[in-house]
MILOVEX-638533 format. One record per atom (N, C-alpha, C): chain; residue number from 1; x, y, z; residue in one letter; atom name. Coordinates in nm, 4 decimals. Atoms other than C-alpha are relative to their C-alpha. Example, Ala and Ser with C-alpha at 12.3 -4.5 7.8 and 13.67 -1.06 7.14 Angstrom:
// residues 2
node mol=A; seq=1; X=0.0890; Y=-0.1190; Z=0.0000; type=A; atom=N;
node mol=A; seq=1; X=1.2300; Y=-0.4500; Z=0.7800; type=A; atom=CA;
node mol=A; seq=1; X=0.0900; Y=0.1200; Z=0.0000; type=A; atom=C;
node mol=A; seq=2; X=-0.0820; Y=-0.1190; Z=-0.0060; type=S; atom=N;
node mol=A; seq=2; X=1.3670; Y=-0.1060; Z=0.7140; type=S; atom=CA;
node mol=A; seq=2; X=-0.0770; Y=0.1090; Z=0.0730; type=S; atom=C;
END
This chain:
// residues 96
node mol=A; seq=1; X=-0.0108; Y=0.0246; Z=0.1393; type=X; atom=N;
node mol=A; seq=1; X=-9.2476; Y=-6.1159; Z=1.1975; type=X; atom=CA;
node mol=A; seq=1; X=-0.0952; Y=0.0810; Z=-0.0701; type=X; atom=C;
node mol=A; seq=2; X=0.0965; Y=-0.1479; Z=0.0554; type=X; atom=N;
node mol=A; seq=2; X=-9.4047; Y=-5.8220; Z=0.9875; type=X; atom=CA;
node mol=A; seq=2; X=-0.1061; Y=-0.0657; Z=-0.0900; type=X; atom=C;
node mol=A; seq=3; X=0.0839; Y=0.0465; Z=0.0871; type=X; atom=N;
node mol=A; seq=3; X=-9.5883; Y=-6.0575; Z=0.7639; type=X; atom=CA;
node mol=A; seq=3; X=-0.1024; Y=-0.0918; Z=0.0737; type=X; atom=C;
node mol=A; seq=4; X=0.0716; Y=0.0780; Z=-0.0939; type=X; atom=N;
node mol=A; seq=4; X=-9.7603; Y=-6.2629; Z=1.0535; type=X; atom=CA;
node mol=A; seq=4; X=-0.1619; Y=0.0729; Z=-0.0061; type=X; atom=C;
node mol=A; seq=5; X=0.1658; Y=-0.0414; Z=0.0161; type=X; atom=N;
node mol=A; seq=5; X=-10.1621; Y=-6.2080; Z=1.0090; type=X; atom=CA;
node mol=A; seq=5; X=-0.0818; Y=-0.1449; Z=0.0229; type=X; atom=C;
node mol=A; seq=6; X=0.1209; Y=0.1087; Z=0.0143; type=X; atom=N;
node mol=A; seq=6; X=-10.4870; Y=-6.4396; Z=1.0252; type=X; atom=CA;
node mol=A; seq=6; X=0.0181; Y=-0.0766; Z=-0.1055; type=X; atom=C;
node mol=A; seq=7; X=-0.0122; Y=0.0764; Z=0.1344; type=X; atom=N;
node mol=A; seq=7; X=-10.4442; Y=-6.5095; Z=0.6585; type=X; atom=CA;
node mol=A; seq=7; X=0.0991; Y=-0.0736; Z=-0.0065; type=X; atom=C;
node mol=A; seq=8; X=-0.1187; Y=0.0920; Z=0.0072; type=X; atom=N;
node mol=A; seq=8; X=-10.1013; Y=-6.6451; Z=0.6768; type=X; atom=CA;
node mol=A; seq=8; X=0.0046; Y=-0.1108; Z=0.0979; type=X; atom=C;
node mol=A; seq=9; X=0.0393; Y=0.0856; Z=-0.0698; type=X; atom=N;
node mol=A; seq=9; X=-10.1845; Y=-6.8274; Z=0.9914; type=X; atom=CA;
node mol=A; seq=9; X=-0.0835; Y=-0.1050; Z=-0.0672; type=X; atom=C;
node mol=A; seq=10; X=0.0869; Y=0.0989; Z=0.0512; type=X; atom=N;
node mol=A; seq=10; X=-10.4557; Y=-6.9871; Z=0.7964; type=X; atom=CA;
node mol=A; seq=10; X=0.0658; Y=-0.0801; Z=-0.1072; type=X; atom=C;
node mol=A; seq=11; X=-0.0409; Y=0.0415; Z=0.1017; type=X; atom=N;
node mol=A; seq=11; X=-10.2485; Y=-7.0702; Z=0.5025; type=X; atom=CA;
node mol=A; seq=11; X=0.1108; Y=-0.1261; Z=0.0549; type=X; atom=C;
node mol=A; seq=12; X=-0.0851; Y=0.1139; Z=-0.0977; type=X; atom=N;
node mol=A; seq=12; X=-9.9733; Y=-7.2497; Z=0.7578; type=X; atom=CA;
node mol=A; seq=12; X=-0.0646; Y=-0.1191; Z=0.0406; type=X; atom=C;
node mol=A; seq=13; X=0.0883; Y=0.1025; Z=-0.0491; type=X; atom=N;
node mol=A; seq=13; X=-10.2598; Y=-7.4404; Z=0.9171; type=X; atom=CA;
node mol=A; seq=13; X=-0.0431; Y=-0.1069; Z=-0.0999; type=X; atom=C;
node mol=A; seq=14; X=0.0403; Y=0.0954; Z=0.1044; type=X; atom=N;
node mol=A; seq=14; X=-10.3630; Y=-7.5809; Z=0.5876; type=X; atom=CA;
node mol=A; seq=14; X=0.1135; Y=-0.0877; Z=-0.0392; type=X; atom=C;
node mol=A; seq=15; X=-0.1397; Y=0.0935; Z=0.0528; type=X; atom=N;
node mol=A; seq=15; X=-10.0073; Y=-7.6967; Z=0.5009; type=X; atom=CA;
node mol=A; seq=15; X=0.0016; Y=-0.0893; Z=0.1330; type=X; atom=C;
node mol=A; seq=16; X=-0.0061; Y=0.1023; Z=-0.1190; type=X; atom=N;
node mol=A; seq=16; X=-9.9855; Y=-7.8647; Z=0.8606; type=X; atom=CA;
node mol=A; seq=16; X=-0.1240; Y=-0.1130; Z=0.0257; type=X; atom=C;
node mol=A; seq=17; X=0.0770; Y=0.0825; Z=-0.0183; type=X; atom=N;
node mol=A; seq=17; X=-10.3211; Y=-8.0367; Z=0.8172; type=X; atom=CA;
node mol=A; seq=17; X=0.0033; Y=-0.0974; Z=-0.1337; type=X; atom=C;
node mol=A; seq=18; X=-0.0625; Y=0.0987; Z=0.0830; type=X; atom=N;
node mol=A; seq=18; X=-10.1891; Y=-8.2060; Z=0.5279; type=X; atom=CA;
node mol=A; seq=18; X=0.0527; Y=-0.1370; Z=0.0205; type=X; atom=C;
node mol=A; seq=19; X=-0.0651; Y=0.0955; Z=-0.0403; type=X; atom=N;
node mol=A; seq=19; X=-10.1188; Y=-8.5660; Z=0.5501; type=X; atom=CA;
node mol=A; seq=19; X=0.0794; Y=-0.0918; Z=-0.0508; type=X; atom=C;
node mol=A; seq=20; X=-0.0937; Y=0.0663; Z=0.0853; type=X; atom=N;
node mol=A; seq=20; X=-9.9487; Y=-8.7134; Z=0.2614; type=X; atom=CA;
node mol=A; seq=20; X=0.0666; Y=0.0632; Z=-0.1018; type=X; atom=C;
node mol=A; seq=21; X=-0.1048; Y=-0.0597; Z=0.0913; type=X; atom=N;
node mol=A; seq=21; X=-9.6828; Y=-8.6570; Z=0.0061; type=X; atom=CA;
node mol=A; seq=21; X=-0.0974; Y=0.0561; Z=-0.1265; type=X; atom=C;
node mol=A; seq=22; X=0.0460; Y=-0.0376; Z=0.1319; type=X; atom=N;
node mol=A; seq=22; X=-9.9382; Y=-8.6606; Z=-0.2773; type=X; atom=CA;
node mol=A; seq=22; X=-0.1330; Y=0.1042; Z=0.0394; type=X; atom=C;
node mol=A; seq=23; X=0.0634; Y=-0.1386; Z=-0.0232; type=X; atom=N;
node mol=A; seq=23; X=-10.1904; Y=-8.4232; Z=-0.1002; type=X; atom=CA;
node mol=A; seq=23; X=0.0833; Y=0.1252; Z=-0.0109; type=X; atom=C;
node mol=A; seq=24; X=-0.0874; Y=-0.1035; Z=0.0023; type=X; atom=N;
node mol=A; seq=24; X=-9.8996; Y=-8.1931; Z=-0.0555; type=X; atom=CA;
node mol=A; seq=24; X=0.0378; Y=0.0558; Z=-0.1524; type=X; atom=C;
node mol=A; seq=25; X=-0.0556; Y=-0.0209; Z=0.1390; type=X; atom=N;
node mol=A; seq=25; X=-9.8174; Y=-8.2315; Z=-0.4325; type=X; atom=CA;
node mol=A; seq=25; X=-0.1394; Y=0.0739; Z=-0.0643; type=X; atom=C;
node mol=A; seq=26; X=0.1237; Y=-0.0633; Z=0.0414; type=X; atom=N;
node mol=A; seq=26; X=-10.2124; Y=-8.1581; Z=-0.5156; type=X; atom=CA;
node mol=A; seq=26; X=-0.0235; Y=0.1442; Z=0.0474; type=X; atom=C;
node mol=A; seq=27; X=-0.0020; Y=-0.1469; Z=-0.0466; type=X; atom=N;
node mol=A; seq=27; X=-10.2077; Y=-7.8548; Z=-0.2849; type=X; atom=CA;
node mol=A; seq=27; X=0.0533; Y=0.0791; Z=-0.0503; type=X; atom=C;
node mol=A; seq=28; X=-0.0834; Y=-0.1089; Z=0.0297; type=X; atom=N;
node mol=A; seq=28; X=-9.9074; Y=-7.6808; Z=-0.3802; type=X; atom=CA;
node mol=A; seq=28; X=0.0134; Y=0.0215; Z=-0.1523; type=X; atom=C;
node mol=A; seq=29; X=0.0286; Y=-0.0291; Z=0.1532; type=X; atom=N;
node mol=A; seq=29; X=-9.9853; Y=-7.7654; Z=-0.7584; type=X; atom=CA;
node mol=A; seq=29; X=-0.1138; Y=0.1089; Z=-0.0079; type=X; atom=C;
node mol=A; seq=30; X=0.1061; Y=-0.1162; Z=0.0030; type=X; atom=N;
node mol=A; seq=30; X=-10.2981; Y=-7.5370; Z=-0.6886; type=X; atom=CA;
node mol=A; seq=30; X=0.0505; Y=0.1209; Z=0.0360; type=X; atom=C;
node mol=A; seq=31; X=-0.0461; Y=-0.1492; Z=-0.0696; type=X; atom=N;
node mol=A; seq=31; X=-10.1327; Y=-7.2668; Z=-0.4977; type=X; atom=CA;
node mol=A; seq=31; X=0.1176; Y=0.0607; Z=-0.0344; type=X; atom=C;
node mol=A; seq=32; X=-0.1424; Y=-0.0432; Z=0.0409; type=X; atom=N;
node mol=A; seq=32; X=-9.7934; Y=-7.2305; Z=-0.6364; type=X; atom=CA;
node mol=A; seq=32; X=0.0232; Y=-0.0209; Z=-0.1549; type=X; atom=C;
node mol=A; seq=33; X=-0.0424; Y=0.0273; Z=0.1351; type=X; atom=N;
node mol=A; seq=33; X=-9.6532; Y=-7.2211; Z=-0.9893; type=X; atom=CA;
node mol=A; seq=33; X=0.1377; Y=-0.1189; Z=0.0039; type=X; atom=C;
node mol=A; seq=34; X=-0.0927; Y=0.1131; Z=-0.0408; type=X; atom=N;
node mol=A; seq=34; X=-9.4113; Y=-7.5174; Z=-1.0783; type=X; atom=CA;
node mol=A; seq=34; X=0.1342; Y=0.0652; Z=0.0079; type=X; atom=C;
node mol=A; seq=35; X=-0.1171; Y=-0.0400; Z=-0.0306; type=X; atom=N;
node mol=A; seq=35; X=-9.1275; Y=-7.2771; Z=-1.0702; type=X; atom=CA;
node mol=A; seq=35; X=0.0331; Y=0.0320; Z=0.1254; type=X; atom=C;
node mol=A; seq=36; X=0.0086; Y=-0.0183; Z=-0.1438; type=X; atom=N;
node mol=A; seq=36; X=-9.2069; Y=-7.1586; Z=-0.7185; type=X; atom=CA;
node mol=A; seq=36; X=0.0382; Y=-0.1051; Z=0.0778; type=X; atom=C;
node mol=A; seq=37; X=-0.0557; Y=0.1058; Z=-0.0595; type=X; atom=N;
node mol=A; seq=37; X=-9.2077; Y=-7.5028; Z=-0.6060; type=X; atom=CA;
node mol=A; seq=37; X=0.1413; Y=-0.0453; Z=-0.0270; type=X; atom=C;
node mol=A; seq=38; X=-0.1456; Y=0.0426; Z=0.0477; type=X; atom=N;
node mol=A; seq=38; X=-8.8966; Y=-7.5967; Z=-0.7872; type=X; atom=CA;
node mol=A; seq=38; X=0.1267; Y=0.0893; Z=0.0858; type=X; atom=C;
node mol=A; seq=39; X=-0.0788; Y=-0.1101; Z=-0.0280; type=X; atom=N;
node mol=A; seq=39; X=-8.7250; Y=-7.2432; Z=-0.6530; type=X; atom=CA;
node mol=A; seq=39; X=-0.0257; Y=-0.0652; Z=0.1867; type=X; atom=C;
node mol=A; seq=40; X=0.0091; Y=0.0255; Z=-0.1720; type=X; atom=N;
node mol=A; seq=40; X=-8.8483; Y=-7.3648; Z=-0.2800; type=X; atom=CA;
node mol=A; seq=40; X=0.0936; Y=-0.1188; Z=0.0431; type=X; atom=C;
node mol=A; seq=41; X=-0.0926; Y=0.1338; Z=-0.0223; type=X; atom=N;
node mol=A; seq=41; X=-8.6843; Y=-7.7125; Z=-0.3142; type=X; atom=CA;
node mol=A; seq=41; X=0.1512; Y=0.0008; Z=-0.0161; type=X; atom=C;
node mol=A; seq=42; X=-0.1566; Y=-0.0777; Z=0.0069; type=X; atom=N;
node mol=A; seq=42; X=-8.3524; Y=-7.5555; Z=-0.4422; type=X; atom=CA;
node mol=A; seq=42; X=0.0244; Y=0.0427; Z=0.1223; type=X; atom=C;
node mol=A; seq=43; X=-0.0646; Y=-0.0469; Z=-0.1015; type=X; atom=N;
node mol=A; seq=43; X=-8.3372; Y=-7.3678; Z=-0.1490; type=X; atom=CA;
node mol=A; seq=43; X=-0.0012; Y=-0.0815; Z=0.1165; type=X; atom=C;
node mol=A; seq=44; X=-0.0140; Y=0.0951; Z=-0.1272; type=X; atom=N;
node mol=A; seq=44; X=-8.3994; Y=-7.6612; Z=0.1040; type=X; atom=CA;
node mol=A; seq=44; X=0.1177; Y=-0.0692; Z=-0.0484; type=X; atom=C;
node mol=A; seq=45; X=-0.1353; Y=0.0948; Z=0.0426; type=X; atom=N;
node mol=A; seq=45; X=-8.1333; Y=-7.8812; Z=-0.0818; type=X; atom=CA;
node mol=A; seq=45; X=0.1277; Y=0.1053; Z=0.0119; type=X; atom=C;
node mol=A; seq=46; X=-0.0884; Y=-0.0571; Z=-0.0477; type=X; atom=N;
node mol=A; seq=46; X=-7.9104; Y=-7.5886; Z=-0.0587; type=X; atom=CA;
node mol=A; seq=46; X=0.0321; Y=0.0039; Z=0.1477; type=X; atom=C;
node mol=A; seq=47; X=-0.0060; Y=0.0185; Z=-0.1518; type=X; atom=N;
node mol=A; seq=47; X=-7.9672; Y=-7.5474; Z=0.3313; type=X; atom=CA;
node mol=A; seq=47; X=0.0494; Y=-0.1178; Z=0.0425; type=X; atom=C;
node mol=A; seq=48; X=-0.0436; Y=0.1301; Z=-0.0473; type=X; atom=N;
node mol=A; seq=48; X=-7.9073; Y=-7.9154; Z=0.3477; type=X; atom=CA;
node mol=A; seq=48; X=0.1464; Y=-0.0101; Z=-0.0084; type=X; atom=C;
node mol=A; seq=49; X=-0.1620; Y=0.0093; Z=0.0325; type=X; atom=N;
node mol=A; seq=49; X=-7.5683; Y=-7.8933; Z=0.1745; type=X; atom=CA;
node mol=A; seq=49; X=0.0689; Y=0.0734; Z=0.0859; type=X; atom=C;
node mol=A; seq=50; X=-0.0806; Y=-0.1230; Z=-0.0537; type=X; atom=N;
node mol=A; seq=50; X=-7.4645; Y=-7.5822; Z=0.3589; type=X; atom=CA;
node mol=A; seq=50; X=0.0320; Y=-0.0752; Z=0.1285; type=X; atom=C;
node mol=A; seq=51; X=-0.0021; Y=0.0646; Z=-0.1274; type=X; atom=N;
node mol=A; seq=51; X=-7.5466; Y=-7.7502; Z=0.6981; type=X; atom=CA;
node mol=A; seq=51; X=0.1137; Y=-0.1278; Z=-0.0114; type=X; atom=C;
node mol=A; seq=52; X=-0.1003; Y=0.1250; Z=0.0367; type=X; atom=N;
node mol=A; seq=52; X=-7.3028; Y=-8.0402; Z=0.5400; type=X; atom=CA;
node mol=A; seq=52; X=0.1294; Y=0.0339; Z=-0.0020; type=X; atom=C;
node mol=A; seq=53; X=-0.1627; Y=-0.0521; Z=0.0170; type=X; atom=N;
node mol=A; seq=53; X=-7.0079; Y=-7.8053; Z=0.5068; type=X; atom=CA;
node mol=A; seq=53; X=0.0166; Y=0.0075; Z=-0.1713; type=X; atom=C;
node mol=A; seq=54; X=-0.0337; Y=-0.0367; Z=0.1435; type=X; atom=N;
node mol=A; seq=54; X=-7.0350; Y=-7.7913; Z=0.1194; type=X; atom=CA;
node mol=A; seq=54; X=0.0404; Y=0.1148; Z=-0.0425; type=X; atom=C;
node mol=A; seq=55; X=-0.0709; Y=-0.1297; Z=0.0633; type=X; atom=N;
node mol=A; seq=55; X=-6.8547; Y=-7.5177; Z=-0.0584; type=X; atom=CA;
node mol=A; seq=55; X=-0.1031; Y=0.0662; Z=-0.1020; type=X; atom=C;
node mol=A; seq=56; X=0.0716; Y=-0.0451; Z=0.1098; type=X; atom=N;
node mol=A; seq=56; X=-7.0631; Y=-7.2678; Z=-0.2762; type=X; atom=CA;
node mol=A; seq=56; X=0.0177; Y=-0.0459; Z=-0.1340; type=X; atom=C;
node mol=A; seq=57; X=-0.0228; Y=0.0215; Z=0.1521; type=X; atom=N;
node mol=A; seq=57; X=-6.9128; Y=-7.3826; Z=-0.5871; type=X; atom=CA;
node mol=A; seq=57; X=-0.0443; Y=-0.1609; Z=-0.0096; type=X; atom=C;
node mol=A; seq=58; X=0.0629; Y=0.1351; Z=0.0280; type=X; atom=N;
node mol=A; seq=58; X=-7.0181; Y=-7.7531; Z=-0.5165; type=X; atom=CA;
node mol=A; seq=58; X=-0.1443; Y=0.0005; Z=0.0206; type=X; atom=C;
node mol=A; seq=59; X=0.1582; Y=0.0050; Z=-0.0193; type=X; atom=N;
node mol=A; seq=59; X=-7.3613; Y=-7.6429; Z=-0.4144; type=X; atom=CA;
node mol=A; seq=59; X=-0.0424; Y=0.0491; Z=-0.1339; type=X; atom=C;
node mol=A; seq=60; X=0.0330; Y=-0.0415; Z=0.1355; type=X; atom=N;
node mol=A; seq=60; X=-7.3914; Y=-7.4614; Z=-0.7322; type=X; atom=CA;
node mol=A; seq=60; X=0.0060; Y=-0.0950; Z=-0.1068; type=X; atom=C;
node mol=A; seq=61; X=-0.0024; Y=0.0987; Z=0.0855; type=X; atom=N;
node mol=A; seq=61; X=-7.3085; Y=-7.7646; Z=-0.9258; type=X; atom=CA;
node mol=A; seq=61; X=-0.0759; Y=-0.0959; Z=0.0200; type=X; atom=C;
node mol=A; seq=62; X=0.0822; Y=0.1334; Z=-0.0489; type=X; atom=N;
node mol=A; seq=62; X=-7.5229; Y=-8.0237; Z=-0.7434; type=X; atom=CA;
node mol=A; seq=62; X=-0.1262; Y=0.0802; Z=-0.0162; type=X; atom=C;
node mol=A; seq=63; X=0.1172; Y=-0.0548; Z=-0.0194; type=X; atom=N;
node mol=A; seq=63; X=-7.8314; Y=-7.7756; Z=-0.7135; type=X; atom=CA;
node mol=A; seq=63; X=-0.0242; Y=0.0759; Z=-0.1117; type=X; atom=C;
node mol=A; seq=64; X=0.0000; Y=-0.1155; Z=0.0821; type=X; atom=N;
node mol=A; seq=64; X=-7.7923; Y=-7.5223; Z=-0.9915; type=X; atom=CA;
node mol=A; seq=64; X=-0.0675; Y=0.1272; Z=0.0183; type=X; atom=C;
node mol=A; seq=65; X=0.0653; Y=-0.0997; Z=-0.0513; type=X; atom=N;
node mol=A; seq=65; X=-7.8516; Y=-7.2400; Z=-0.7990; type=X; atom=CA;
node mol=A; seq=65; X=0.1167; Y=0.1289; Z=0.0069; type=X; atom=C;
node mol=A; seq=66; X=-0.0872; Y=-0.1064; Z=-0.0004; type=X; atom=N;
node mol=A; seq=66; X=-7.6895; Y=-6.8800; Z=-0.7997; type=X; atom=CA;
node mol=A; seq=66; X=0.0744; Y=0.0022; Z=0.1457; type=X; atom=C;
node mol=A; seq=67; X=-0.0576; Y=-0.0185; Z=-0.1383; type=X; atom=N;
node mol=A; seq=67; X=-7.4341; Y=-6.7844; Z=-0.5350; type=X; atom=CA;
node mol=A; seq=67; X=-0.0657; Y=0.0964; Z=0.0737; type=X; atom=C;
node mol=A; seq=68; X=0.0735; Y=-0.1156; Z=-0.0953; type=X; atom=N;
node mol=A; seq=68; X=-7.6585; Y=-6.4929; Z=-0.4412; type=X; atom=CA;
node mol=A; seq=68; X=-0.1194; Y=-0.0754; Z=0.0743; type=X; atom=C;
node mol=A; seq=69; X=0.0865; Y=0.0934; Z=-0.0817; type=X; atom=N;
node mol=A; seq=69; X=-7.9200; Y=-6.7716; Z=-0.3497; type=X; atom=CA;
node mol=A; seq=69; X=0.0886; Y=-0.0714; Z=0.1002; type=X; atom=C;
node mol=A; seq=70; X=-0.0678; Y=0.0889; Z=-0.1080; type=X; atom=N;
node mol=A; seq=70; X=-7.6795; Y=-6.9918; Z=-0.1549; type=X; atom=CA;
node mol=A; seq=70; X=0.0447; Y=0.1116; Z=0.1000; type=X; atom=C;
node mol=A; seq=71; X=-0.0382; Y=-0.0950; Z=-0.1004; type=X; atom=N;
node mol=A; seq=71; X=-7.5705; Y=-6.6625; Z=0.0285; type=X; atom=CA;
node mol=A; seq=71; X=-0.1273; Y=0.0281; Z=0.0913; type=X; atom=C;
node mol=A; seq=72; X=0.1192; Y=-0.0038; Z=-0.0495; type=X; atom=N;
node mol=A; seq=72; X=-7.9234; Y=-6.5943; Z=0.1142; type=X; atom=CA;
node mol=A; seq=72; X=-0.0531; Y=-0.0869; Z=0.1029; type=X; atom=C;
node mol=A; seq=73; X=0.0123; Y=0.1135; Z=-0.0862; type=X; atom=N;
node mol=A; seq=73; X=-7.9858; Y=-6.8993; Z=0.2398; type=X; atom=CA;
node mol=A; seq=73; X=0.1204; Y=-0.0237; Z=0.1181; type=X; atom=C;
node mol=A; seq=74; X=-0.1112; Y=0.0317; Z=-0.0947; type=X; atom=N;
node mol=A; seq=74; X=-7.6572; Y=-6.9512; Z=0.4329; type=X; atom=CA;
node mol=A; seq=74; X=-0.0475; Y=0.1268; Z=0.0997; type=X; atom=C;
node mol=A; seq=75; X=0.0376; Y=-0.1137; Z=-0.1101; type=X; atom=N;
node mol=A; seq=75; X=-7.7515; Y=-6.5976; Z=0.6144; type=X; atom=CA;
node mol=A; seq=75; X=-0.1361; Y=-0.0556; Z=0.0692; type=X; atom=C;
node mol=A; seq=76; X=0.1085; Y=0.0471; Z=-0.0617; type=X; atom=N;
node mol=A; seq=76; X=-8.0772; Y=-6.7492; Z=0.6925; type=X; atom=CA;
node mol=A; seq=76; X=0.0293; Y=-0.1265; Z=0.1047; type=X; atom=C;
node mol=A; seq=77; X=-0.0366; Y=0.1065; Z=-0.1127; type=X; atom=N;
node mol=A; seq=77; X=-7.9122; Y=-7.0626; Z=0.8471; type=X; atom=CA;
node mol=A; seq=77; X=0.0993; Y=0.0590; Z=0.1334; type=X; atom=C;
node mol=A; seq=78; X=-0.1262; Y=-0.0368; Z=-0.0892; type=X; atom=N;
node mol=A; seq=78; X=-7.6522; Y=-6.8626; Z=1.0293; type=X; atom=CA;
node mol=A; seq=78; X=-0.0843; Y=0.1125; Z=0.1105; type=X; atom=C;
node mol=A; seq=79; X=0.0501; Y=-0.1005; Z=-0.0788; type=X; atom=N;
node mol=A; seq=79; X=-7.8735; Y=-6.5641; Z=1.1409; type=X; atom=CA;
node mol=A; seq=79; X=-0.1523; Y=0.0177; Z=0.0117; type=X; atom=C;
node mol=A; seq=80; X=0.1653; Y=-0.0024; Z=0.0133; type=X; atom=N;
node mol=A; seq=80; X=-8.2508; Y=-6.6386; Z=1.0593; type=X; atom=CA;
node mol=A; seq=80; X=-0.0584; Y=-0.0508; Z=0.1535; type=X; atom=C;
node mol=A; seq=81; X=0.0842; Y=0.0251; Z=-0.1176; type=X; atom=N;
node mol=A; seq=81; X=-8.5344; Y=-6.7544; Z=1.2920; type=X; atom=CA;
node mol=A; seq=81; X=0.0264; Y=-0.1540; Z=0.0360; type=X; atom=C;
node mol=A; seq=82; X=0.0127; Y=0.1210; Z=-0.0082; type=X; atom=N;
node mol=A; seq=82; X=-8.4235; Y=-7.1224; Z=1.2712; type=X; atom=CA;
node mol=A; seq=82; X=-0.0451; Y=-0.0824; Z=-0.0672; type=X; atom=C;
node mol=A; seq=83; X=0.0909; Y=0.1075; Z=0.0921; type=X; atom=N;
node mol=A; seq=83; X=-8.6607; Y=-7.2645; Z=1.0220; type=X; atom=CA;
node mol=A; seq=83; X=0.0488; Y=-0.0985; Z=-0.0554; type=X; atom=C;
node mol=A; seq=84; X=-0.0816; Y=0.0829; Z=0.0969; type=X; atom=N;
node mol=A; seq=84; X=-8.4082; Y=-7.4190; Z=0.8062; type=X; atom=CA;
node mol=A; seq=84; X=0.0663; Y=-0.1359; Z=0.1080; type=X; atom=C;
node mol=A; seq=85; X=-0.0290; Y=0.0827; Z=-0.0749; type=X; atom=N;
node mol=A; seq=85; X=-8.2633; Y=-7.5954; Z=1.1179; type=X; atom=CA;
node mol=A; seq=85; X=-0.1088; Y=-0.0999; Z=0.0416; type=X; atom=C;
node mol=A; seq=86; X=0.1045; Y=0.0708; Z=-0.0389; type=X; atom=N;
node mol=A; seq=86; X=-8.5583; Y=-7.7233; Z=1.2571; type=X; atom=CA;
node mol=A; seq=86; X=-0.0472; Y=-0.1094; Z=-0.0946; type=X; atom=C;
node mol=A; seq=87; X=0.0328; Y=0.0712; Z=0.1052; type=X; atom=N;
node mol=A; seq=87; X=-8.6645; Y=-7.8565; Z=0.9181; type=X; atom=CA;
node mol=A; seq=87; X=0.0728; Y=-0.1146; Z=-0.0351; type=X; atom=C;
node mol=A; seq=88; X=-0.1243; Y=0.1007; Z=0.0399; type=X; atom=N;
node mol=A; seq=88; X=-8.3417; Y=-8.0158; Z=0.8501; type=X; atom=CA;
node mol=A; seq=88; X=0.0146; Y=-0.1283; Z=0.1188; type=X; atom=C;
node mol=A; seq=89; X=-0.0290; Y=0.1082; Z=-0.1105; type=X; atom=N;
node mol=A; seq=89; X=-8.3327; Y=-8.1939; Z=1.1757; type=X; atom=CA;
node mol=A; seq=89; X=-0.1048; Y=-0.1039; Z=0.0120; type=X; atom=C;
node mol=A; seq=90; X=0.1168; Y=0.0748; Z=0.0121; type=X; atom=N;
node mol=A; seq=90; X=-8.6698; Y=-8.3290; Z=1.1495; type=X; atom=CA;
node mol=A; seq=90; X=-0.0180; Y=-0.0940; Z=-0.1415; type=X; atom=C;
node mol=A; seq=91; X=-0.0300; Y=0.0825; Z=0.1077; type=X; atom=N;
node mol=A; seq=91; X=-8.6025; Y=-8.4429; Z=0.7969; type=X; atom=CA;
node mol=A; seq=91; X=0.0956; Y=-0.1175; Z=0.0278; type=X; atom=C;
node mol=A; seq=92; X=-0.1008; Y=0.0819; Z=-0.0515; type=X; atom=N;
node mol=A; seq=92; X=-8.2879; Y=-8.6300; Z=0.9397; type=X; atom=CA;
node mol=A; seq=92; X=-0.0979; Y=-0.1064; Z=0.0747; type=X; atom=C;
node mol=A; seq=93; X=0.0636; Y=0.0890; Z=-0.0854; type=X; atom=N;
node mol=A; seq=93; X=-8.5129; Y=-8.7852; Z=1.1871; type=X; atom=CA;
node mol=A; seq=93; X=-0.0770; Y=-0.0993; Z=-0.0760; type=X; atom=C;
node mol=A; seq=94; X=0.1037; Y=0.0916; Z=0.0654; type=X; atom=N;
node mol=A; seq=94; X=-8.7680; Y=-8.9200; Z=0.9332; type=X; atom=CA;
node mol=A; seq=94; X=0.0917; Y=-0.0980; Z=-0.0904; type=X; atom=C;
node mol=A; seq=95; X=-0.0668; Y=0.0740; Z=0.0904; type=X; atom=N;
node mol=A; seq=95; X=-8.5047; Y=-9.0437; Z=0.7156; type=X; atom=CA;
node mol=A; seq=95; X=0.0957; Y=-0.1180; Z=0.0595; type=X; atom=C;
node mol=A; seq=96; X=-0.0911; Y=0.0862; Z=-0.0732; type=X; atom=N;
node mol=A; seq=96; X=-8.3212; Y=-9.2288; Z=0.9925; type=X; atom=CA;
node mol=A; seq=96; X=-0.0843; Y=-0.1614; Z=0.0282; type=X; atom=C;
END
């Protein structure tokens, strides 16, 4: 990964160290804009719906994202590093 460095490792470690949803809200409120958080959440929602076989049209209706965003998320799901798949699989485990 081109952006892998000590600083990014530290950022990710701070995220891994958070223990509750409230801690996550507080941390992300400090380090991101509301729009950035919403955009990240929409991308995850899009990935979840794509993994369930939803069409681009249905995803646009449910998540209110552009088809360009859906295409980027789809590309990551199909050809990326597997991050979405891991996250979705683990989310499914915690919801069971």
